[in-house]
C-alpha positions in Angstrom: 145.1 -115.0 95.5 141.4 -114.1 96.2 138.6 -112.7 94.0 139.8 -109.2 94.6 143.3 -110.0 93.4 141.7 -111.6 90.4 139.7 -108.5 89.6 142.8 -106.4 90.1 144.6 -108.6 87.6 141.8 -108.2 85.0 141.7 -104.4 85.6 145.4 -104.2 85.3 145.4 -106.2 82.1 142.7 -104.0 80.6 144.6 -100.8 81.4 147.8 -102.3 80.1 146.2 -103.3 76.7 144.3 -100.0 76.5 147.4 -97.9 77.3 149.4 -99.8 74.7 146.7 -99.3 72.1 146.2 -95.5 72.5 150.0 -95.0 72.8 150.6 -96.9 69.6 147.8 -95.0 67.7 149.1 -91.6 68.9 152.7 -92.5 68.0 151.5 -93.5 64.6 149.8 -90.2 64.0 152.6 -88.1 65.6 155.3 -89.9 63.5 153.4 -89.5 60.2 156.2 -87.7 58.4 158.8 -90.2 59.8 156.7 -93.0 58.4 156.6 -91.3 55.0 160.4 -90.9 55.1 161.0 -94.5 56.1 158.6 -95.7 53.4 160.8 -93.9 50.8 163.7 -96.2 51.8 161.8 -99.5 51.0 163.3 -99.8 47.6 166.9 -99.0 48.5 168.1 -102.5 49.4 168.0 -105.4 51.8 169.6 -103.7 54.7 167.6 -100.5 54.2 164.4 -102.6 54.2 165.4 -104.3 57.4 166.2 -101.0 59.1 162.9 -99.6 57.8 160.9 -102.4 59.4 162.9 -102.0 62.6 162.4 -98.2 62.7 158.7 -98.3 62.0 158.0 -101.0 64.6 160.1 -99.1 67.2 158.1 -96.0 66.5 154.6 -97.5 66.6 155.5 -100.2 69.2 153.8 -103.0 67.4 155.2 -105.6 64.9 151.6 -106.7 64.3 150.7 -103.2 63.0 153.8 -103.1 60.9 153.1 -106.5 59.2 149.5 -105.5 58.6 150.8 -102.3 56.9 153.2 -104.5 54.9 150.3 -106.7 53.7 148.5 -103.6 52.6 151.6 -102.2 50.8 152.2 -105.4 48.9 148.5 -105.8 48.2 148.4 -102.2 46.8 151.6 -102.6 44.7 153.5 -100.1 46.8 156.1 -102.7 47.8 157.3 -106.0 46.2 157.2 -109.3 48.1 161.0 -109.4 48.2 161.1 -105.9 49.9 158.3 -107.0 52.3 160.5 -109.9 53.6 163.3 -107.6 54.6 160.8 -105.2 56.3 159.1 -108.1 58.2 162.5 -109.3 59.5 163.2 -105.8 60.7 159.8 -105.6 62.4 160.6 -108.8 64.4 163.7 -107.1 65.9 162.0 -103.7 66.3 159.3 -105.3 68.5 161.9 -106.1 71.2 162.1 -102.4 72.1 158.8 -102.6 74.0 160.1 -105.4 76.3 163.1 -103.2 77.2 160.8 -100.3 78.1 158.6 -102.5 80.2 161.7 -104.0 81.9 162.2 -100.6 83.7 159.3 -101.7 85.9 161.5 -104.4 87.4 164.0 -102.0 88.8 164.4 -102.5 92.6 167.0 -100.5 94.5 167.3 -98.2 97.5 169.4 -95.8 95.5 167.5 -92.6 94.9 168.8 -92.1 91.3 168.0 -95.7 90.4 164.6 -95.4 91.9 163.9 -92.4 89.6 164.4 -94.8 86.6 161.5 -96.9 87.8 158.3 -96.0 85.8 156.1 -95.8 88.8 158.3 -92.9 90.0 157.9 -90.7 86.9 154.7 -91.9 85.2 152.5 -89.7 87.4 154.3 -86.7 86.1 154.0 -87.9 82.5 150.3 -88.5 83.1 149.9 -84.9 84.4 151.6 -83.4 81.4 149.7 -85.7 79.1 146.2 -84.8 80.5 147.1 -81.0 80.3 148.1 -81.4 76.6 145.1 -83.5 75.8 142.5 -81.4 77.5 143.8 -77.9 77.1 145.8 -77.8 73.9 144.2 -77.0 70.6 147.2 -78.1 68.6 146.7 -81.6 67.2 150.4 -82.6 67.5 150.4 -81.6 71.2 147.2 -83.5 71.8 148.8 -86.6 70.2 151.9 -86.1 72.4 149.6 -85.9 75.4 147.9 -89.2 74.4 151.4 -90.8 74.0 152.3 -89.8 77.6 148.9 -90.8 78.9 149.0 -94.1 77.1 152.5 -94.9 78.5 151.4 -93.9 82.0 148.3 -96.1 81.7 150.3 -99.0 80.3 152.8 -98.9 83.1 150.1 -98.5 85.8 148.4 -101.5 84.4 151.7 -103.4 84.4 152.2 -102.5 88.0 148.6 -103.5 88.9 149.1 -106.9 87.2 152.4 -107.5 89.0 150.8 -106.6 92.4 147.8 -108.8 91.7 149.7 -111.9 90.8 152.4 -111.6 93.4 150.3 -113.6 95.8 150.6 -116.6 93.5 154.1 -117.1 94.7 152.7 -119.2 97.6 150.2 -121.1 95.4 151.5 -124.6 94.7 149.2 -125.1 91.7 150.6 -122.0 90.0 154.2 -123.3 90.5 153.1 -126.7 89.0 151.7 -124.9 86.0 155.0 -123.2 85.1 156.8 -126.5 85.8 154.5 -127.9 83.1 155.7 -125.2 80.7 159.3 -126.4 81.1 158.2 -128.9 78.4 159.3 -126.7 75.4 156.4 -127.9 73.2 153.8 -127.0 75.7 155.6 -123.7 76.4 155.5 -122.7 72.7 151.8 -123.6 72.4 151.0 -121.6 75.5 152.8 -118.5 74.2 151.3 -118.9 70.7 147.7 -119.2 72.0 148.0 -116.3 74.5 149.5 -114.0 71.9 147.0 -115.1 69.2 144.1 -114.2 71.6 145.4 -110.7 72.4 147.0 -110.2 69.0 150.2 -108.5 70.3 153.5 -110.1 71.1 154.6 -107.0 73.0 151.5 -107.2 75.3 152.0 -111.0 75.9 155.7 -110.3 76.7 154.6 -107.7 79.1 152.2 -110.1 80.8 155.0 -112.7 81.1 157.2 -110.0 82.7 154.5 -109.2 85.2 154.2 -112.9 86.1 157.9 -112.9 87.0 156.9 -111.1 90.2 155.4 -114.4 91.4 158.8 -116.1 91.5 157.3 -119.1 89.7 158.5 -118.2 86.2 161.9 -119.8 85.4 164.0 -119.2 82.3 163.4 -122.8 81.4 159.6 -122.2 81.1 159.9 -118.5 79.9 162.1 -119.2 76.8 159.7 -121.6 75.1 156.8 -119.2 75.8 158.7 -116.4 74.2 159.3 -118.6 71.1 155.5 -119.3 70.9 154.7 -115.6 71.3 156.4 -114.9 68.0 154.2 -117.4 66.3 151.0 -116.2 67.9 151.6 -112.6 66.8 151.3 -113.7 63.1 147.6 -114.2 63.5 147.0 -110.4 63.0 148.7 -110.4 59.6 147.1 -113.7 58.6 143.6 -112.3 59.4 144.3 -109.1 57.6 145.3 -111.0 54.5 141.8 -112.3 54.0 140.5 -110.6 50.9 143.9 -109.5 49.8 145.4 -110.5 46.4 148.0 -113.3 46.1 151.0 -111.1 46.9 149.2 -109.8 50.0 148.6 -113.4 51.2 152.2 -114.2 50.5 153.4 -111.3 52.6 151.3 -112.6 55.6 152.6 -116.2 54.9 156.2 -114.9 55.0 155.7 -113.5 58.4 154.2 -116.8 59.7 156.9 -118.9 58.0 159.8 -116.7 59.3 158.6 -117.1 62.9 157.8 -120.8 62.6 161.2 -121.6 61.0 163.0 -119.4 63.5 161.1 -121.1 66.4 161.9 -124.6 65.1 165.6 -123.8 64.8 165.7 -122.3 68.3 163.6 -125.1 69.8 166.0 -127.7 68.4 169.0 -125.8 69.9 167.1 -125.4 73.2 166.4 -129.1 73.4 170.1 -130.0 72.6 171.4 -127.5 75.2 168.9 -128.6 77.8 169.6 -132.3 77.4 173.4 -132.2 77.0 174.4 -129.2 79.2 171.4 -128.5 81.4 172.6 -125.0 82.4 171.6 -124.0 85.9 170.2 -120.7 84.6 167.2 -122.6 83.2 166.0 -123.2 86.8 166.7 -119.6 88.0 163.8 -117.2 88.5 163.2 -115.0 85.5 163.2 -111.2 85.9 161.8 -108.3 83.9 165.2 -107.6 82.4 165.9 -111.3 81.8 162.7 -111.7 79.8 163.7 -108.6 77.7 167.1 -110.1 77.1 165.8 -113.5 76.0 163.2 -111.9 73.8 165.9 -109.8 72.0 168.3 -112.7 71.7 165.7 -114.9 70.2 164.5 -112.4 67.6 168.0 -111.2 66.6 169.2 -114.8 66.3 166.3 -115.8 64.1 167.0 -112.8 61.8 170.7 -113.6 61.6 169.9 -117.2 60.6 167.4 -116.3 57.9 168.6 -113.0 56.6 170.7 -114.6 53.9 167.8 -116.7 52.7 165.2 -114.1 51.6 165.2 -115.3 48.0 164.6 -118.9 49.1 161.7 -117.8 51.4 160.2 -115.8 48.5 160.4 -118.8 46.2 158.8 -121.1 48.8 155.8 -118.8 49.5 155.3 -118.4 45.8 155.1 -122.2 45.4 152.7 -122.5 48.3 150.5 -119.7 46.9 151.1 -120.0 43.1 150.2 -117.4 40.5 146.7 -117.7 39.1 146.3 -118.8 35.5 144.6 -115.5 34.6 146.2 -112.2 35.5 144.9 -111.0 38.9 143.9 -107.3 39.3 145.6 -105.5 42.2 143.2 -103.4 44.2 144.2 -99.8 43.8 143.6 -98.8 47.4 143.7 -101.0 50.4 141.7 -100.4 53.6 144.5 -101.9 55.7 146.4 -98.7 55.1 143.6 -96.7 56.9 145.3 -97.6 60.1 148.4 -95.6 59.0 146.8 -92.4 57.7 150.1 -90.8 56.6 150.9 -93.7 54.3 147.3 -93.9 53.1 147.4 -90.2 52.2 150.7 -90.8 50.3 149.1 -93.6 48.3 146.0 -91.5 47.6 148.4 -88.8 46.2 150.2 -91.3 44.1 146.9 -92.6 42.6 145.7 -89.0 42.1 148.9 -88.5 40.0 147.9 -91.4 37.9 144.3 -90.0 37.6 145.8 -86.6 36.5 147.8 -88.3 33.8 144.7 -90.1 32.5 142.5 -87.0 32.7 145.0 -84.7 30.9 145.9 -87.3 28.3 142.2 -87.7 27.6 141.7 -84.0 27.0 144.8 -83.8 24.8 143.5 -86.8 22.8 140.2 -85.0 22.5 142.1 -82.0 21.0 144.0 -84.3 18.6 140.7 -85.7 17.4 139.8 -82.3 16.0 142.7 -82.5 13.5 143.0 -86.3 13.0 139.8 -88.2 14.0 139.9 -92.0 14.1 137.8 -94.7 15.8 140.8 -96.0 17.6 141.5 -92.5 19.1 137.8 -92.2 20.0 137.9 -95.5 21.9 141.1 -94.4 23.7 139.4 -91.2 24.8 136.3 -93.0 26.2 138.6 -95.5 28.0 140.6 -92.6 29.5 137.4 -90.9 30.7 136.1 -94.2 32.3 139.4 -94.7 34.1 139.4 -91.2 35.4 135.8 -91.7 36.7 136.9 -94.9 38.3 139.8 -93.2 40.0 137.5 -90.4 41.3 135.1 -93.0 42.8 137.7 -95.0 44.6 139.9 -92.1 45.8 136.9 -90.1 46.9 135.4 -93.0 48.8 138.7 -93.8 50.4 139.4 -90.3 51.5 136.0 -90.0 53.1 136.6 -93.2 55.0 140.1 -91.9 56.0 138.6 -88.7 57.3 136.4 -90.6 59.7 139.6 -91.8 61.4 141.6 -89.6 63.8 144.2 -88.0 61.6 146.7 -85.2 61.9 145.9 -81.6 60.7 148.5 -82.0 58.0 146.9 -85.3 56.7 143.4 -83.8 57.0 144.4 -80.8 54.9 146.0 -83.1 52.3 142.8 -85.2 52.2 140.7 -82.0 51.6 143.0 -80.9 48.9 142.9 -84.2 47.1 139.1 -84.3 47.3 138.9 -80.9 45.6 141.5 -81.8 42.9 140.0 -85.1 41.9 136.7 -83.3 41.1 138.5 -80.9 38.8 140.5 -83.8 37.1 137.3 -85.7 36.5 135.7 -82.6 34.8 138.8 -82.2 32.6 138.4 -85.8 31.2 134.7 -85.1 30.7 135.6 -82.0 28.6 137.9 -84.3 26.6 134.9 -86.5 25.7 132.9 -83.4 24.9 135.6 -82.2 22.5 135.6 -85.6 20.9 131.8 -85.4 20.4 132.3 -82.1 18.6 134.9 -83.7 16.3 132.5 -86.6 15.6 129.7 -84.2 14.8 132.0 -82.3 12.3 133.0 -85.6 10.7 129.4 -87.0 10.5 128.0 -83.7 9.1 131.0 -82.8 7.0 131.3 -79.5 8.9 134.4 -77.5 8.1 135.8 -74.3 9.7 137.0 -71.3 7.7 140.8 -70.8 7.4 140.7 -68.0 9.9 138.6 -70.1 12.3 141.1 -73.0 12.0 144.0 -70.6 12.8 142.1 -69.4 15.9 141.3 -72.8 17.2 144.9 -73.9 16.8 146.0 -71.0 18.8 143.5 -71.8 21.6 144.3 -75.5 21.7 148.1 -74.7 21.9 147.4 -72.5 24.9 145.2 -75.2 26.5 147.9 -77.9 25.9 150.4 -75.7 27.6 148.3 -75.0 30.7 147.6 -78.8 30.9 151.3 -79.5 30.9 152.0 -76.8 33.5 149.3 -78.1 35.8 150.4 -81.7 35.6 154.0 -80.8 36.3 152.9 -78.6 39.2 150.9 -81.4 40.8 153.4 -84.2 40.3 156.4 -82.1 41.6 154.5 -79.9 44.1 155.5 -76.7 42.3 153.6 -73.9 44.1 155.3 -71.3 42.0 153.4 -72.7 38.9 150.6 -70.3 39.8 152.8 -67.6 38.2 152.4 -69.4 34.9 149.0 -71.0 35.1 147.0 -67.9 36.3 148.1 -65.5 33.6 147.7 -68.2 30.9 144.2 -69.0 32.2 143.3 -65.3 31.7 144.7 -65.3 28.2 142.6 -68.4 27.4 139.5 -66.5 28.7 140.4 -63.5 26.4 140.9 -65.9 23.4 137.5 -67.3 24.0 135.8 -63.9 24.0 137.8 -62.8 20.9 136.9 -66.0 19.1 133.2 -65.7 20.0 133.1 -62.2 18.5 135.0 -63.4 15.4 132.5 -66.1 14.9 129.6 -63.6 15.1 131.3 -61.5 12.4 131.7 -64.6 10.1 128.1 -65.5 10.6 127.0 -62.0 9.7 129.2 -62.1 6.6 127.9 -65.5 5.6 131.3 -67.2 5.9 130.1 -70.1 8.1 126.8 -71.8 8.8 124.6 -72.2 11.9 125.7 -75.8 12.5 129.4 -74.9 12.5 128.5 -72.1 14.9 127.0 -74.6 17.4 130.1 -76.8 17.3 132.3 -73.7 17.6 130.5 -72.5 20.7 130.7 -76.0 22.3 134.5 -76.1 21.6 135.1 -72.7 23.1 133.1 -73.5 26.2 134.9 -76.9 26.8 138.4 -75.6 26.2 137.9 -72.5 28.3 136.4 -74.5 31.2 139.4 -76.9 31.1 141.7 -73.9 31.8 139.4 -73.0 34.7 139.9 -76.4 36.2 143.7 -76.2 35.8 143.6 -72.8 37.6 141.5 -74.4 40.4 144.0 -77.3 40.9 147.1 -75.0 41.2 145.2 -72.5 43.3 144.0 -75.2 45.6 147.6 -76.4 46.1 148.7 -72.9 47.0 145.7 -72.3 49.3 146.2 -75.5 51.2 149.9 -74.9 51.6 148.9 -71.6 53.4 145.9 -73.2 55.3 143.5 -71.0 53.3 140.4 -72.3 51.5 139.2 -69.0 50.1 140.3 -69.8 46.5 138.6 -67.0 44.6 139.7 -64.3 47.0 143.3 -65.6 46.8 143.3 -65.5 43.0 141.8 -62.0 43.0 144.5 -60.7 45.3 147.2 -62.5 43.3 146.1 -60.9 40.0 146.0 -57.4 41.5 149.3 -57.6 43.5 151.6 -59.9 41.7 154.4 -58.5 39.5 155.1 -62.0 38.1 151.5 -62.3 37.0 151.7 -59.1 34.9 155.0 -60.1 33.3 153.8 -63.6 32.3 150.5 -62.1 31.1 152.2 -59.9 28.7 154.5 -62.7 27.6 151.5 -65.0 26.9 149.6 -62.2 25.2 152.4 -62.0 22.6 152.8 -65.8 22.3 149.2 -66.5 21.7 148.2 -63.4 19.7 145.8 -64.4 16.9 147.0 -63.1 13.5 144.5 -63.8 10.7 145.6 -63.5 7.2 
């Protein structure tokens, strides 16, 4: 092996790792909805959790990426530690899919149809299709499909380059001696663990081992301990990602490490016993691409079978190693680890926006309650609700901006834009809740009272506002786009009520029924309550617009009011329901 072979080896390794990386990222984006669907099965039991981990890892071709996601899920409270254990076990089996794909590179036959199965026979075609999709298609999904094909072609080309570069080592005695050294299982485990920890991918290190089989110097006796070590080395990614996580996040990373260490110890003991007592001849046979894939699968499946019934004990053990703090630890609401899986990050943002919506609407409703039954406890609750809503806006907004800087699908990009608009409206709703509270405080401090007719009017208006708040919250939580048929006409009724009440107030002023100070409070209340309904209208209209890929909100509402039969029917219904009748 000369310097040029060495350079070819480095180049092939770089192409291999680069192809695996871009293929994994593109698969992640392309499978966004699949990831969301699989995520929904996390809570449905041990077997479902295992299958979820297996499925996600098979989709994105990386157990390291899956376990980093799991650390993020546990850290964010999306998943419990017990659920995480099942998913991690599934990920360890799912990662074997990559070795089987790479094993196609070892096909060697004169048969035409068998030759067609060899990746070098069809990857040029995949690369051609991939480059056409990537360069000439404007559709994001097709571009991602193109990157998947290009990534796979690059990966297999790198694999072929590595195999060709190291094939000359077959005649190098020192290389043969090196792999004889690895027949010592302890040294083999250490070598596999160190190599995998450096490149942070067990799939990649298995691929490198498969490429080395072309030298003829890799026996099953030396390969099996290396495979065991690779499963330990892959844990480094999850361990590093757990730095800065809460205790449960650290425990999830420790579960991954312990699972692989315990599995390796069990298999290593069995390997020693078999080697010493039986010494099967296969241990001295030359390993092949397919043989490495088989050994990798058997090892991971066997470890999972051994430990699958002991998830509760593993959970208790990691909880003892990382005990609970004496004081309650706050769980970060959003975790930057999830940025690597945009579809999951968007879902979590949506869940937190739902919590924000509940706080914002509760704050406004409490503000309305303070008009009729003011108390210091209620005032404190309203201020707390407004602060929480502000906090949610800050963290969700910052997170969505960071997420938008990543390469995400059109669907996720649209959802991010929708949430950014909606959190602004929700924050303003909570502000109006505080403003209504301040009006109630002013009335209490200055002993301001409204006339009976004014009280009747404000009760009618606040009833309408409470209804539009309920309709908006239900629409956002359940994704009800048809809520626009109720929200829009009710928002117009609230506008009409505001104008009517403003004119009524002027008449009362002229007749001397109320004072100037009451008038100022009255005007503030009308403004805050009417603007609340505007924000509700914005939220539902934004949902409808984004569902139709249209950001022209005002034009959409104008057309809806002119053309919709449902709008006119509901408008008439609300006109009767919220008609002001003064005695």
